[in-house]
C-alpha positions as CSV (number, residue, x, y, z in Angstrom):
1,X,-8.4,14.9,-11.1
2,X,-9.9,14.1,-7.7
3,X,-10.5,10.5,-6.6
4,X,-14.1,10.0,-5.6
5,X,-14.7,9.6,-1.9
6,X,-15.1,6.0,-0.9
7,X,-13.6,4.6,-4.1
8,X,-10.7,2.9,-2.3
9,X,-13.1,1.1,0.1
10,X,-15.3,0.1,-2.8
11,X,-12.4,-1.1,-4.9
12,X,-10.9,-3.3,-2.2
13,X,-14.1,-5.0,-1.0
14,X,-14.1,-8.7,-2.0
15,X,-17.0,-9.9,-4.0
16,X,-16.4,-13.6,-3.8
17,X,-12.8,-13.1,-4.9
18,X,-9.6,-11.6,-3.5
19,X,-8.6,-8.1,-4.7
20,X,-5.0,-7.6,-5.6
21,X,-3.1,-4.4,-4.5
22,X,0.3,-4.0,-6.2
23,X,3.2,-2.0,-4.7
24,X,5.9,-0.1,-6.5
25,X,8.6,2.4,-5.6
26,X,8.4,5.9,-7.0
27,X,11.5,6.7,-9.0
28,X,12.7,3.1,-9.3
29,X,14.7,2.4,-11.4
30,X,14.2,6.1,-12.5
31,X,11.3,8.5,-12.7
32,X,10.3,7.9,-16.3
33,X,10.4,4.1,-16.1
34,X,8.6,4.1,-12.8
35,X,5.7,6.0,-14.4
36,X,5.7,3.6,-17.3
37,X,5.7,0.6,-14.9
38,X,2.9,2.1,-12.8
39,X,0.7,2.8,-15.8
40,X,1.1,-0.8,-17.0
41,X,0.3,-2.1,-13.5
42,X,-2.7,0.1,-13.3
43,X,-4.1,-1.5,-16.4
44,X,-3.3,-5.1,-15.4
45,X,-6.4,-5.9,-13.4
46,X,-5.3,-4.8,-9.9
47,X,-7.8,-3.2,-7.6
48,X,-5.4,-0.5,-6.3
49,X,-1.8,0.6,-6.6
50,X,0.4,1.4,-3.6
51,X,3.4,3.7,-4.4
52,X,6.2,4.1,-2.0
53,X,8.1,7.3,-1.4
54,X,11.8,6.4,-0.9
55,X,13.3,7.1,2.5
56,X,16.8,6.7,3.8
57,X,15.8,4.8,6.9
58,X,12.9,2.5,5.9
59,X,12.3,0.5,9.1
60,X,9.6,-1.8,7.8
61,X,11.1,-2.6,4.4
62,X,13.0,-5.7,3.5
63,X,16.2,-5.8,1.3
64,X,14.4,-5.7,-2.1
65,X,12.3,-2.6,-1.3
66,X,15.3,-1.0,0.6
67,X,17.4,-1.4,-2.6
68,X,14.7,0.1,-4.8
69,X,14.4,3.1,-2.5
70,X,18.1,3.6,-2.4
71,X,18.2,3.5,-6.3
72,X,15.4,6.0,-6.4
73,X,17.1,8.4,-4.0
74,X,20.3,8.2,-5.9
75,X,18.4,9.3,-9.0
76,X,17.0,12.3,-7.2
77,X,13.6,11.1,-6.2
78,X,11.9,13.0,-3.4
79,X,8.4,13.7,-2.0
80,X,7.6,16.2,-4.8
81,X,8.8,13.9,-7.4
82,X,6.8,11.0,-5.9
83,X,3.7,13.1,-6.0
84,X,4.3,13.7,-9.7
85,X,4.8,10.0,-10.4
86,X,1.6,9.2,-8.5
87,X,-0.4,11.9,-10.3
88,X,0.7,10.6,-13.7
89,X,-0.4,7.1,-12.8
90,X,-3.6,8.1,-11.1
91,X,-4.9,9.3,-14.4
92,X,-5.2,5.6,-15.4
93,X,-8.3,5.4,-13.1
94,X,-7.1,2.8,-10.5
95,X,-7.1,4.1,-6.9
96,X,-3.5,5.1,-6.0
97,X,-2.3,5.1,-2.3
98,X,1.0,6.6,-1.2
99,X,3.1,4.7,1.4
100,X,5.5,7.0,3.2
101,X,7.3,7.2,6.5
102,X,6.4,10.2,8.6
103,X,9.7,12.0,8.4
104,X,9.5,12.9,4.7
105,X,5.9,14.2,5.3
106,X,7.0,16.4,8.2
107,X,10.0,17.7,6.3
108,X,7.7,18.5,3.3
109,X,5.0,20.1,5.5
110,X,2.0,17.9,6.2
111,X,-0.7,20.3,5.2
112,X,1.1,21.0,1.9
113,X,1.5,17.2,1.4
114,X,-2.2,16.5,2.0
115,X,-3.3,19.3,-0.3
116,X,-0.9,18.2,-3.1
117,X,-1.8,14.5,-2.7
118,X,-5.4,15.4,-3.1
119,X,-4.8,17.6,-6.1
120,X,-2.8,14.7,-7.7
121,X,-6.0,12.6,-7.5
122,X,-4.7,10.1,-4.9
123,X,-7.1,8.0,-2.9
124,X,-5.2,7.7,0.4
125,X,-2.0,7.5,2.4
126,X,-0.3,4.8,4.5
127,X,2.2,5.9,7.1
128,X,3.6,2.7,8.8
129,X,5.6,4.5,11.5
130,X,2.9,6.9,12.6
131,X,1.2,5.4,15.7
132,X,-2.6,6.0,15.7
133,X,-2.2,7.6,19.2
134,X,0.1,10.3,17.7
135,X,-1.5,10.6,14.3
136,X,-3.0,14.1,14.8
137,X,-2.8,16.6,13.3
138,X,-1.3,14.8,10.3
139,X,-4.3,12.4,9.9
140,X,-6.7,15.4,10.3
141,X,-5.1,17.2,7.4
142,X,-5.3,14.1,5.3
143,X,-9.0,13.6,6.2
144,X,-9.7,17.3,5.5
145,X,-8.3,16.7,2.0
146,X,-10.6,13.7,1.5
147,X,-7.7,11.3,1.6
148,X,-8.2,7.9,3.2
149,X,-5.8,7.3,6.2
150,X,-4.8,3.7,6.4
151,X,-3.4,2.3,9.6
152,X,-1.7,-1.0,10.2
153,X,-2.4,-3.8,12.6
154,X,0.0,-6.7,13.3
155,X,-0.1,-10.1,15.1
156,X,1.3,-8.4,18.1
157,X,-1.3,-5.5,18.3
158,X,-3.2,-5.5,21.6
159,X,-7.0,-5.6,21.3
160,X,-7.6,-2.1,22.7
161,X,-5.1,-0.7,20.2
162,X,-6.6,-2.8,17.4
163,X,-10.0,-1.3,18.1
164,X,-8.6,2.2,18.0
165,X,-6.7,1.5,14.8
166,X,-9.8,0.2,13.1
167,X,-11.9,3.1,14.3
168,X,-9.5,5.7,12.9
169,X,-8.7,3.9,9.6
170,X,-10.6,4.7,6.4
171,X,-10.4,3.1,3.0
172,X,-9.2,-0.3,4.4
173,X,-7.4,-1.8,7.4
174,X,-3.9,-3.1,6.6
175,X,-3.1,-6.3,8.3
176,X,0.6,-7.1,8.5
177,X,0.8,-10.9,8.4
178,X,4.2,-11.2,10.1
179,X,6.2,-9.6,12.9
180,X,9.1,-8.2,10.8
181,X,10.0,-6.6,7.6
182,X,8.6,-6.9,4.0
183,X,10.0,-9.6,1.7
184,X,9.1,-12.7,-0.3
185,X,8.4,-15.7,1.8
186,X,7.6,-19.4,0.9
187,X,4.8,-19.8,3.3
188,X,2.4,-17.4,5.0
189,X,2.4,-17.7,8.8
190,X,-0.2,-19.5,10.9
191,X,-2.8,-17.5,12.9
192,X,-3.7,-15.2,10.0
193,X,-7.4,-16.2,10.1
194,X,-7.6,-15.4,13.8
195,X,-6.0,-11.9,13.2
196,X,-8.4,-11.1,10.3
197,X,-11.4,-12.3,12.3
198,X,-10.4,-10.1,15.2
199,X,-10.1,-7.1,12.9
200,X,-13.5,-7.8,11.3
201,X,-15.1,-7.7,14.8
202,X,-14.0,-4.1,15.0
203,X,-14.6,-2.7,11.5
204,X,-16.8,-2.9,8.5
205,X,-13.9,-1.7,6.3
206,X,-12.2,-4.1,3.8
207,X,-9.3,-6.0,5.3
208,X,-6.1,-6.2,3.3
209,X,-3.2,-8.6,4.1
210,X,0.4,-7.5,3.4
211,X,4.1,-8.5,3.9
212,X,5.5,-11.7,2.5
213,X,2.7,-12.3,-0.1
214,X,4.2,-13.3,-3.4
215,X,2.7,-16.5,-4.9
216,X,-0.6,-17.6,-6.4
217,X,-1.0,-20.2,-3.7
218,X,-0.8,-17.4,-1.1
219,X,-3.7,-15.7,-2.9
220,X,-5.7,-19.0,-2.8
221,X,-5.1,-19.3,1.0
222,X,-6.3,-15.7,1.6
223,X,-9.4,-15.9,-0.6
224,X,-12.5,-15.8,1.6
225,X,-10.3,-14.8,4.6
226,X,-9.2,-11.3,3.6
227,X,-10.7,-8.8,1.1
228,X,-7.4,-7.9,-0.5
229,X,-3.7,-8.9,-0.7
230,X,-0.8,-6.5,-1.1
231,X,2.1,-7.7,-3.1
232,X,5.3,-5.6,-3.0
233,X,8.8,-7.2,-3.0
234,X,8.0,-9.7,-5.8
235,X,6.8,-6.9,-8.1
236,X,9.7,-4.5,-7.2
237,X,12.2,-7.3,-7.8
238,X,10.6,-8.0,-11.2
239,X,11.0,-4.3,-12.1
240,X,14.5,-4.2,-10.7
241,X,15.5,-7.1,-13.0
242,X,14.0,-5.5,-16.0
243,X,11.2,-8.2,-16.2
244,X,7.5,-7.8,-16.8
245,X,5.6,-7.1,-13.6
246,X,2.3,-7.5,-15.5
247,X,3.1,-11.2,-16.3
248,X,3.5,-11.7,-12.5
249,X,0.2,-9.9,-11.8
250,X,-1.6,-12.2,-14.3
251,X,-0.3,-15.2,-12.5
252,X,-1.2,-13.8,-9.1
253,X,-4.7,-12.9,-10.3
254,X,-5.3,-16.6,-11.2
255,X,-5.2,-17.4,-7.4
256,X,-7.6,-14.5,-6.6
257,X,-10.6,-16.0,-8.3
């Protein structure tokens, strides 16, 4: 199955609401259960699903996602296994995006990774530690496989770099709302509207907010400001505790409309 070109961009563009992107870790708590959780999430009303590939040195991840990645690695999860997990979930029809650090991709072989991700029916790839200035040839192989390449901007991103990031992104632009790591937070930081406004001056792509988003009130505050919100740690924590991530999704979706 091949994901239709442009489907990620179309899926994440707000239409008077806020789209919800869920994050989960491939292989957490094990391969079978991560596929089951992913399929349930895919049918819960989310606009897209982000699936993390576990890595031993996850610089951008907070303690919840770090723990999930460690559990997945201990159960033998790797790049090939994550591609299998993602392929099984992509059959549900929701756009699936892989999030991975660059080292696992380089170790796997970037051209092979791009080809197999496309063959798995995935929509795109996010590589948080791949600077846009050093993104070739990896980004070129992803583009050649018709995969969206999603780059991140942060509150600290200089305007000239922001323009370059927006120009080279496809699918959507990922706005990191905080300077730091992922994790559940009580309040979203001030200055988000200014960041999103700056990004919109440089791109027509949907703008998604991520890092620290976990509550319905966060969704309400982002509606009309961003196109989409990415929720990760709260969902991963629910899966880790054996809870129902779909119940959390339903609560979050109430704040999206």
